[in-house]
C-alpha positions in Angstrom: 32.8 46.3 109.4 36.8 46.9 109.4 38.4 50.0 111.1 41.1 52.0 109.3 44.1 52.8 111.6 45.2 56.3 110.9 48.7 57.3 111.5 49.5 60.9 112.0 52.7 62.3 111.1 54.8 63.8 113.5 56.2 67.4 113.0 59.6 67.1 114.1 61.2 66.5 111.0 59.4 69.4 109.2 60.3 71.6 112.0 64.1 70.6 111.6 64.2 71.1 107.9 62.7 74.4 108.5 65.1 75.6 111.3 68.0 74.0 109.5 67.3 76.1 106.6 67.2 79.2 108.6 70.6 78.3 110.4 71.9 77.9 106.6 70.6 81.5 105.6 72.3 83.0 109.0 75.4 81.3 108.4 75.5 82.6 104.7 75.0 86.3 106.4 77.6 85.6 108.7 80.2 84.5 106.1 79.2 87.5 104.0 79.7 90.1 106.6 82.6 88.2 108.0 84.7 88.2 104.6 84.1 91.9 104.2 85.5 92.4 107.8 88.5 90.1 107.6 91.1 89.3 104.8 91.8 86.1 106.5 88.3 84.8 106.4 88.1 86.2 102.7 91.0 84.0 101.5 89.9 81.0 103.4 86.5 81.4 101.8 88.1 81.3 98.2 87.6 77.8 97.3 87.6 78.5 93.5 89.5 81.4 92.4 87.2 82.3 89.5 84.3 82.5 91.8 86.1 84.1 94.6 84.8 83.9 98.4 81.5 83.3 97.2 82.2 79.8 96.8 83.0 79.4 100.1 80.2 81.5 101.8 77.6 79.3 99.9 79.6 76.0 100.7 79.7 77.2 104.4 76.0 77.7 104.3 75.0 74.6 102.7 77.5 72.5 105.4 75.8 74.3 108.0 72.4 73.6 106.8 72.9 69.8 106.3 74.5 69.7 109.7 71.9 71.5 111.6 69.0 69.6 109.5 70.5 66.2 110.5 71.0 67.0 114.1 67.6 68.5 114.6 66.0 65.9 112.6 67.8 63.1 114.7 66.6 64.8 118.0 63.0 65.4 116.8 62.3 62.3 115.0 59.0 60.8 115.9 58.3 64.0 118.2 55.8 66.6 117.7 57.4 70.0 117.9 55.3 73.4 117.4 55.3 74.3 113.8 54.1 77.7 114.5 57.1 78.4 116.8 59.5 76.6 114.4 58.2 78.7 111.7 59.0 82.0 113.7 62.4 80.8 114.5 62.9 80.1 111.0 61.7 83.5 109.8 63.8 85.3 112.4 67.0 83.3 111.3 66.5 84.0 107.8 65.7 88.0 108.4 69.2 88.1 110.5 70.9 86.2 107.6 69.5 88.4 104.9 70.3 91.6 107.0 74.0 90.4 107.2 74.1 90.2 103.4 73.2 93.8 102.7 76.4 96.1 101.8 75.0 99.1 104.0 75.0 96.8 106.9 78.1 95.1 106.4 80.2 98.2 105.2 78.9 100.1 108.4 81.5 97.6 110.4 84.4 97.8 107.6 87.5 99.9 108.6 
């Protein structure tokens, strides 16, 4: 009789992907609010004139997501991380990021 060796997957890479996406959503919200509050940031985020600052906002969010995902994946590769905790952190980051994209929120800080 043969025995099968079962390899369990670690949760670190999945947690890294989740939290990385939350960080990307937060950066998107921060760039959205920041572009409304700072003319210099709005100009900096205008990577493509026809698109306006949206090109830089999404670009910065993607860059932040990729960096966060890569770093967290490097730290957590082969490790078990609490998926429940990672999910809650991700939801919190996304919620704050979405809040920062709502006009009633960022217009409250505008001059």
